[in-house]
Each structure stands twice: as C-alpha cells, then as structure tokens.
PLY file of the C-alpha trace (Angstrom):
ply
format ascii 1.0
element vertex 110
property float x
property float y
property float z
element edge 109
property int vertex1
property int vertex2
end_header
85.52 144.49 204.34
85.91 141.84 201.65
82.45 142.56 200.25
83.40 146.25 199.90
86.49 145.31 197.89
84.41 143.08 195.64
81.94 145.91 195.08
84.66 148.44 194.33
86.53 146.08 192.00
83.30 145.24 190.15
82.63 148.93 189.61
85.99 149.20 187.84
84.77 146.90 185.06
82.25 147.63 182.33
80.05 144.56 181.88
77.98 144.28 178.65
74.96 143.20 180.70
75.06 146.54 182.52
73.88 148.19 179.30
70.86 145.89 178.83
67.34 146.97 179.67
66.25 146.00 183.19
62.68 145.27 184.26
61.29 144.67 187.75
58.80 141.79 187.76
56.32 140.44 190.30
55.83 136.68 190.09
52.92 134.62 191.39
53.71 132.49 194.41
55.78 129.45 193.47
56.78 130.66 190.01
60.26 131.76 191.10
60.94 128.20 192.26
59.65 126.85 188.94
61.93 129.19 187.01
64.89 128.27 189.21
64.28 124.53 188.72
63.88 124.93 184.94
67.02 127.07 184.74
69.04 124.47 186.66
67.68 121.70 184.46
68.60 123.67 181.32
71.99 124.66 182.77
71.43 128.40 182.48
70.72 131.39 184.70
67.20 132.25 185.78
67.39 135.38 183.63
68.39 133.32 180.56
65.56 130.88 181.27
62.99 133.68 181.39
64.34 135.30 178.22
64.37 131.95 176.35
60.77 131.22 177.32
59.60 134.70 176.36
61.41 134.45 173.04
59.75 131.11 172.28
56.37 132.58 173.17
56.84 135.52 170.78
58.11 133.24 168.01
55.02 131.05 168.42
52.78 134.12 168.26
54.47 135.15 165.00
53.78 131.75 163.45
50.07 131.97 164.32
49.76 135.64 163.32
47.10 136.04 160.66
45.92 132.44 161.00
42.18 132.16 161.37
41.02 130.07 164.31
38.03 129.14 162.14
40.33 127.45 159.59
41.50 124.14 161.12
43.85 123.40 158.21
45.68 126.72 158.63
45.89 126.16 162.38
47.37 122.70 161.81
49.92 124.05 159.32
50.98 126.77 161.76
51.16 124.23 164.60
53.32 122.00 162.43
55.77 124.89 161.91
56.01 125.36 165.67
56.61 121.64 166.20
59.26 121.55 163.46
61.09 124.49 165.03
60.88 122.83 168.45
62.21 119.56 167.05
65.16 121.37 165.44
65.90 122.99 168.78
65.80 119.61 170.55
68.04 118.07 167.88
70.56 120.87 168.36
70.49 120.29 172.11
71.00 116.55 171.64
73.99 117.21 169.37
75.51 119.55 171.94
75.02 116.96 174.69
76.59 114.26 172.51
79.62 116.48 171.88
79.89 117.19 175.61
79.65 113.48 176.42
82.36 112.65 173.86
84.66 115.27 175.39
84.01 113.86 178.87
84.73 110.33 177.66
87.96 111.44 175.96
89.04 113.32 179.07
88.13 110.43 181.37
90.06 107.89 179.33
93.35 109.82 179.50
0 1
1 2
2 3
3 4
4 5
5 6
6 7
7 8
8 9
9 10
10 11
11 12
12 13
13 14
14 15
15 16
16 17
17 18
18 19
19 20
20 21
21 22
22 23
23 24
24 25
25 26
26 27
27 28
28 29
29 30
30 31
31 32
32 33
33 34
34 35
35 36
36 37
37 38
38 39
39 40
40 41
41 42
42 43
43 44
44 45
45 46
46 47
47 48
48 49
49 50
50 51
51 52
52 53
53 54
54 55
55 56
56 57
57 58
58 59
59 60
60 61
61 62
62 63
63 64
64 65
65 66
66 67
67 68
68 69
69 70
70 71
71 72
72 73
73 74
74 75
75 76
76 77
77 78
78 79
79 80
80 81
81 82
82 83
83 84
84 85
85 86
86 87
87 88
88 89
89 90
90 91
91 92
92 93
93 94
94 95
95 96
96 97
97 98
98 99
99 100
100 101
101 102
102 103
103 104
104 105
105 106
106 107
107 108
108 109
C-alpha cells in the first residue's frame, strides 16, 4: 500500500530528469559492479559516473581530432592538453574537498 502511495505521489511531480533522453544499455559481466564502485568512490550516482566518463572520452577525442598518429610531436602536444585538463579537474576536486573538510572542522569544533 505504501509503495502505491509513493508511486502516485511521484507522478504528481514533474522531475527535470524525466525529460532527459533515456537509453537501455547492456554491460559486460562485472562492469556494473565497477561502475557502482567508481560512483561510490566519486560520491555520485551510477548514471552521473557513466555520463562523466563518456564526456571525458568525447573531450579526449576532440583534442586528438586531426592529429596525425605519424607525427609524434603533435601527439605529445595533444596528450599534454589532455593531461593539463585532467590536472585542472583534479585541482578543482582537491579544492572542493578542502572546503568540505574546513566546514566539517568548523562544525565539529562548535
């Protein structure tokens, strides 16, 4: 009975995610567990983990677009761009964790 009420009450709301494109996906054995573990480690949903990884993959492809595999210098320059972008992302994450830690320390000291 309770589950029916939850379902009915959910239907009364219009969630933004309801308007997003949905896609059924078959995963190789064990990959769902990998995604779940990565999502937990990154403190996000499995869906957000998949989207973040796909986005990074496409961004990497864009950096290497038009770069000749026969030109090592161009490949290295493109790889450097990817590493710089990754480093910026890590630095942002570190800053966010530092802010979170400071808030926890302020809250714990009160």
